[in-house]
N, C-alpha and C positions, 0 to 999 in steps of 0.2 A: 451434450449439452447438461447442463444440470436442473432438470425438474424442479428438484424444490426451492429454487429462486424462481422459478416462471421462465417462460421461452422469451421475456424480454428485458426481462430485469436480472440485474447480477448486484447483490448485496456483498461485499467486499470489507471485512472486520480489520485493522490494521494495530496490534499488539506489540506491547515489549517494555522493556523500560524505561520510567521517567528519563527524557532529555535526551532521546535517541534520537529523535526527528520525528516522528509520526505528523507532526500535525503541519511541520513544513514541507514535507514531501507531497503531501495532500494539498497543500497552499501553493506548490510550485506545478503541479497538475491540474488544477482548477482556475487561477489566478496567473498563472505564470510570474510568480512572485516568490521573493527570500524577504525574509525580517529577521534582521541577526540576534535579536534578544527577544524572542517569543516566551510567554512564563508558557509554566506548565498546566498539559488539559486538566481539568475536575470533569468526571464521569465523563461523556460524549459529547463528540460533533460530528454531523452527517451533512455531507455533499452527495452533490448528483453531476451526471455531465452525462447526454445523449451521445454517443456512439452512432457516427454514420456510416457504413462502407459504403464503397460504391459499386456493393450488386445491389444493392439500394435497402438493404437489412438494417437494421436498428437495434441498436442495446444500451437499456437505462443502466448506468452503473454510479450504485449506490457505497457509498465509501463511508466508512463509521472509523471514527478517529477515536480509541479509547483512552482513558488515565493510566498512566504507569504505575502511580502511587502506591503501597500496598495495599491500603484501604479503601481503595474504586476494585480491589480486582475481583471483589464477589457480585460486581456489576456486570463483568465482562462475561459470563453465560449466557447472560440474558442477549446479548446480541449476535452470540455465536448460531443464535437459532434462524434456520430459515437464510443463512447463508451462503452462498456459494463458492468463497473462498476468503482465507487468513494471512495474512503479511506478518510472519515474525519479523521485527526491525530490530535491531543491535546497530551499535556504535565501534565503528571498527576500532577505535582512537582507544575502548573500553573494555576489557575483557570480560568484565562484568557482566555486562549487558550480553553476550553472546552466552555464557553461562546461565542469564536467567532464563532462556530462549529452550537451551537443554534442561534444565533442571524443572522446572514451573511451568512455561506456558505451550510445547508441544504438547505435554501431559494434559494439561486443560483442553485442549481442541481433541484428542484423542479420545477423552471421558463424555464430552458434550457434543459430540455432530459424530454424522455419518462418515465413513471414509471413504466419500465420495467427495465430499468438500476438495479443492483444489488448497492444496498449501504449498507458500512462498515463503523464501527467507532471503531477506533485504540486509546486504552489507551497505549501511548508510555512513556518511561523510566520507565518500573515497577520495575528496578533493586532500583529506589530512591520510592517505595512503603511506607517508615517511611518518607517520606517529604512531602506524598501525598497531593494535597487541592481540588481534588477529588474525592468524596467517589466511589465506583466502584458500589455499586448498585444504586446510581443515572445516571450516567453513561449506567450501563444496561439497566435500566428501560427508556433512552431516545431512546437509540437504539432499542427499542422492540416497541416506541410510532412511531418510525420513519421507518419499517419494517426493520432495520437494524440487518447485521450480528455484532457480536460484538468481539474484540480482546484485551488482554493484550500480549503490547508488549514491549520488550526493544532490542534496535539494538546494543547495546554496547554487553550484553549477550546471544543475539541469541534468548533470550524465547521470541515464538511467533512468529516470524519472517516468518519462512517455514508455519505454521500454514495458519498463515494471506493469503497468496499467494495461496496454496492448496484448503485451504477452498473456495476462490473464484471461484478456476478452477473448486472444486466440481460442484459448485451451478449453476456455469455456463453451465455445460457439464451435469445438470442433473442426477447426481451420490450420491446416498445417503452412498454408501462404504468408511469407509477411508481411506485413501492413504497415501504412507510412501516415505519418498525423502531416494534414497538408493544412486545417482549418484550426484553430482556438477562436470561438466565442466564446462571449461568458454574462451573464445577467445575474446578480447578485440579488436573492428574495432577502424579504424580513425576517431575520431571526424570529423562535418563539420557543417559550419553556414547556417539558415537556412532563418535567418531573420535579419537585420542590428540592432533592437534592444538587441535580444537575440541570446545566443548561443545555438544549440542541438546539444547534448552528445549523442553518438550511442555507445552501447554495446551487445553484442550479448554472450549468454551459452546455455549449455545444458542439463539438468537432466532429468533424471528416474525416474517414481513413478511407486509404489506398491500400488495394492489396496486391498491389504489381511489384513493389518495391519497398524495402525499408534502409533509412539512414542508419548508419552506425556512427553514433556519438560518443561511443567509448573512448574521449581522447583522455590524455593525462590533464588532470585542473591540479593546481597548486595555490595554497593560501583555502580563507573560508573555514566554516564551523560547521555544517547542517547537511 
């Protein structure tokens, strides 16, 4: 377990080019919801979910969504502090978003945090696999070379979303067993401003997980955008 984030708290930061679906991934996980035309994030938003495992252990997952626009990049290093995991998100239909991970974001993380941080590469918009510009094998190779977990995700169809955050949580907790999401309760909390330059939005919910089995939902989905 990564002690820098505390025994019962895991801070996860999502980074990547604007429009790759970071906000949609978080919204799908927190609220089981997808919005077709989300506006690009400005600054950062913060969401939290309490994970409850069948062995009685609990883990609070704090998820930070950072803006991908270049003018907000200087803020990202602030959010890396005390993070247990960072998720590099790219759009499989946009080669430039993958190249930005390789040329910029991976270097920023390596320069800003310790080697103990959990690194994850998320190939998003998998529902548009017929329009992909990034070869899955190439992406998996890059993940392996950078000691990162790899997930195919689609915020619209929900493919791989639970697996992404559960996989990170398992690694953080030091578990090899598979887990299954069996409950998803959510309670919205009033948003608040944390800085005059951007808004921090806060939401929280509770889910329960079962270590005994894991559903494989990596099915082919067509249509959709995120």
